Each structure stands twice: as structure tokens, then as C-alpha cells.
C-alpha positions as CSV (number, residue, x, y, z in Angstrom):
1,M,16.1,-85.9,44.9
2,I,14.8,-85.2,48.4
3,L,16.0,-82.2,50.2
4,K,16.2,-81.9,54.0
5,S,13.0,-80.4,55.6
6,Q,15.4,-77.8,56.9
7,V,15.6,-76.3,53.4
8,E,11.9,-75.6,53.4
9,W,12.2,-74.1,56.9
10,A,15.1,-71.9,55.9
11,L,13.3,-70.6,52.8
12,H,10.1,-69.8,54.8
13,C,12.1,-68.1,57.6
14,C,14.1,-66.1,55.1
15,A,10.8,-65.0,53.5
16,I,9.7,-63.7,56.8
17,L,13.0,-62.1,57.6
18,A,12.9,-60.3,54.3
19,G,10.0,-58.3,55.6
20,L,11.7,-57.0,58.8
21,P,12.4,-53.3,59.0
22,D,16.1,-52.3,59.2
23,G,17.7,-53.0,62.5
24,R,15.1,-55.4,63.7
25,Y,15.7,-59.1,64.5
26,L,13.3,-62.0,64.9
27,S,14.0,-64.8,67.4
28,T,14.3,-68.5,66.7
29,K,11.4,-68.9,69.2
30,A,9.1,-66.5,67.2
31,L,10.1,-68.1,63.8
32,A,9.4,-71.6,65.3
33,E,6.1,-70.5,66.7
34,L,5.0,-68.9,63.4
35,H,5.8,-72.0,61.4
36,G,4.8,-74.6,64.0
37,L,8.3,-76.1,64.1
38,P,10.4,-77.4,66.9
39,K,12.7,-74.6,68.0
40,E,15.7,-76.8,68.6
41,Y,15.6,-78.2,65.0
42,L,14.9,-74.8,63.4
43,S,17.9,-73.4,65.3
44,K,20.1,-75.7,63.3
45,A,18.8,-74.5,59.9
46,L,19.2,-70.9,61.1
47,Q,22.8,-71.6,62.2
48,S,23.5,-72.9,58.8
49,L,22.3,-69.7,57.2
50,S,24.3,-67.7,59.7
51,Q,27.5,-69.7,59.0
52,A,27.0,-69.1,55.3
53,G,26.7,-65.3,55.9
54,L,23.1,-65.1,54.7
55,V,21.7,-63.9,58.0
56,H,23.1,-61.9,60.9
57,S,22.3,-63.0,64.4
58,T,22.4,-61.2,67.7
59,L,22.0,-62.3,71.3
60,G,19.9,-60.8,74.1
61,P,16.3,-60.1,74.8
62,S,15.8,-58.4,71.4
63,G,18.1,-60.8,69.6
64,G,17.4,-63.1,66.8
65,Y,18.0,-63.1,63.1
66,R,17.8,-60.8,60.1
67,L,18.9,-61.0,56.5
68,A,22.6,-60.1,55.9
69,R,21.8,-58.6,52.5
70,P,18.8,-57.1,50.8
71,S,16.2,-59.7,49.7
72,S,16.9,-58.7,46.1
73,E,20.5,-59.9,46.5
74,L,19.7,-63.3,48.1
75,N,18.6,-66.2,45.9
76,F,17.1,-69.6,46.6
77,L,20.3,-71.5,45.6
78,E,22.3,-69.7,48.3
79,I,19.8,-70.8,50.9
80,V,19.6,-74.4,49.7
81,E,23.4,-74.7,49.5
82,A,23.7,-73.2,53.0
83,V,21.6,-76.1,54.4
84,E,22.4,-78.9,52.0
85,G,26.0,-78.1,50.9
86,K,27.3,-77.4,47.4
87,S,27.9,-80.9,46.2
88,R,26.3,-82.2,43.1
89,T,23.0,-84.1,43.5
90,F,24.3,-86.9,41.4
91,V,27.5,-88.8,42.1
92,C,28.9,-91.0,39.3
93,D,30.5,-94.2,40.6
94,N,31.5,-95.2,37.1
95,I,29.7,-98.6,37.3
96,R,30.1,-99.0,33.5
97,A,33.6,-100.1,34.3
98,N,32.1,-103.2,35.8
99,N,30.7,-104.4,32.5
100,P,32.1,-107.9,31.9
101,C,31.9,-107.4,28.1
102,R,34.5,-104.6,28.2
103,P,37.9,-105.8,26.8
104,E,40.7,-106.1,29.4
105,G,42.5,-102.8,29.8
106,Y,39.8,-100.8,28.0
107,C,39.7,-97.3,29.5
108,D,37.1,-94.6,28.7
109,S,38.2,-91.6,30.7
110,S,35.3,-89.3,29.6
111,P,32.2,-89.1,31.7
112,C,29.4,-91.4,30.6
113,A,26.2,-90.2,29.1
114,V,24.2,-90.9,32.3
115,A,26.6,-88.7,34.3
116,R,26.6,-85.9,31.8
117,I,22.7,-85.8,31.6
118,M,22.4,-85.9,35.4
119,W,25.0,-83.1,35.8
120,E,23.2,-81.0,33.1
121,A,19.9,-81.5,35.0
122,D,21.6,-80.6,38.3
123,E,23.0,-77.4,36.7
124,A,19.5,-76.5,35.2
125,W,18.0,-76.9,38.7
126,R,20.7,-74.8,40.3
127,Q,20.3,-72.1,37.6
128,K,16.6,-71.9,38.3
129,L,17.2,-71.5,42.0
130,R,19.9,-69.0,41.3
131,S,17.4,-66.9,39.2
132,V,14.8,-66.5,42.0
133,T,15.5,-64.0,44.8
134,L,13.8,-63.5,48.1
135,A,12.4,-60.3,46.7
136,D,10.8,-62.3,43.8
137,L,9.3,-64.6,46.4
138,G,8.0,-61.7,48.4
139,E,6.2,-60.4,45.3
140,I,4.7,-63.8,44.6
141,L,3.5,-64.2,48.2
142,S,2.0,-60.7,48.3
143,R,-0.1,-61.5,45.2
144,E,-1.1,-65.0,46.3
145,T,-1.7,-64.5,50.0
146,P,-5.1,-63.1,51.0
147,P,-4.5,-59.5,52.2
148,A,-5.9,-60.1,55.7
149,I,-3.5,-63.0,56.3
150,W,-0.6,-61.0,54.9
151,K,-1.4,-58.0,57.1
152,D,-2.0,-60.1,60.2
153,T,1.2,-62.2,59.7
154,F,3.4,-59.1,59.5
155,E,1.7,-57.5,62.5
156,W,2.3,-60.7,64.4
157,V,6.0,-60.7,63.3
158,L,6.6,-57.0,64.1
159,K,5.1,-57.4,67.7
160,R,7.8,-60.1,68.3
161,A,10.7,-58.5,66.4
162,G,13.4,-56.9,68.6
């Protein structure tokens, strides 16, 4: 399975937005600059997050985006589904019905083993993403990012936050 690059962008942007103080917003321009992304394409990912109700946006000189809920209440799956949609990653076209060895009129209405295994794997993947919040990500990043980079990044962000 290959997810759109916008999923990565949305997750990284939400990680940054999770660190904003209450009432502050960060512009698409600043998020694009921070991540080295084209503003126009990043805007589409941020709009998906906004339409899903995961971020709030505001217009004007100090406008931009901020999380709609605390980072402890936003999980990876919500962000992925905001960008990719909620459909299953595997679609069964029931190609087993094309088997020329099946007797005429034979009908097996239950999902095949391939579909069941793929749907179970899809649900396991979704459950993992559902179990990780942006607050969890923040804790991981704060442990793994060198302190100077962590500090400099948030100073950079706060200078640009409206």
C-alpha cells in the first residue's frame, strides 16, 4: 500500500501544530517553509484536515491553522483518513467467480480467504494508527530529536505563529 505524500505532510504539520500555544495559528506558508514543501500542494492537505474538523483555520495576517482538539485526542488514523478517505485498502473483485472449474450456478456468498485476510490486516493497521495520538508522537520526538534542534524549531515556529 502506498499512501499519498500528503499523509506524511499532514502528520508532520499536525506534529508542529500540536506545539502551538493556545490561541496561536501557523500559516500554510510557514508550515511549507519549515518542511521544504510547495505551499500550493500543502494547502490541499491542510484543507483536508480542516474539512475533517481536525484543525481550525483563520484568515488574515495572523491567520493559519491550529489543532481543533488537544493532541492527546487526535490519533494518526484520523489524520490518514482525512487525507486518504476511509475506504478499505483492499477491494475484493471476487475474481474467484471467474474460475472455469466451478460448476454452473455455483454460488459462494461468503467472502473468500484472500479478502478476509486482507481485511483483517487492514483493520490491524488501522487499529495501530488509532492507538497512537499526536501527544504520543510529541513524546517520541522530544526524546529522539537533539535538544538544540527541538528548541530552535519551536523558536522558529513561535516567531511565525500569529
